[in-house]
N, C-alpha and C positions, 0 to 999 in steps of 0.2 A: 119310234120304231125300235123293236128289240131284236138284236142280232145274236146269232150263236157266237161262241168264242172264235171259231174259225172264220166266220163271216166278218166279225169285227177286226180280226188281225189283218185280213186281206184289205178291207175297206180303209183301215188306218194307214197301211203301207201305201195305198193308192192316193190317199189325201196328200201325201208329201209330194209325189210326182207320178207321171205316167210311167208304167213299168211293163216289161215283157213278162211272160209266164215264168221264165227261169229266174228273173230278178225278184219276182214275188216270192218264189220258193225260198230264195236266200234270205229274204226279209221276214218270213213268217215261219218260225220253227214249229208252230202248231199244225202246219200242213205237211204231212209225211211224204207225199209223192204227187207227181203231176196230175194223175187221174183224179185225186181228191181235190186238187186245186181247180181243175176244170169244172167239177161238180159245184164247188163253192162259187166260182165265177158265174156259172149258169143260174144259180139261186139268186145272186145279187143282180144279175141282168134282168131276171123275171120280176124283181122288185123295183126295177127302174133306177137302181143305185149305181150301176157300172155300165160303161160302154167300151167297145173295142174299135180300133182302127188300124189300118195298115200304113206303114211308113217305110219306104225303101225295102219292101218285101218282108218286113218284120211286123208281127201283130203286137200292138200295145194295148194296154187296158188303162182306163181312166175313170175317175168319179164322174158320174153323169151330172 
């Protein structure tokens, strides 16, 4: 599967460990702001590559 550079940077960050959206932003300088991150996460979710879950009221993202 071929990822865009933004998708790849998010996916690689999540391969290390489950992260919140703000943690992903810190780890991925290619993503300029939270709205773009949500767009990339939605793309990865639709490809079946990423899931999200809630833990203690905080949403985390992980590799599927």
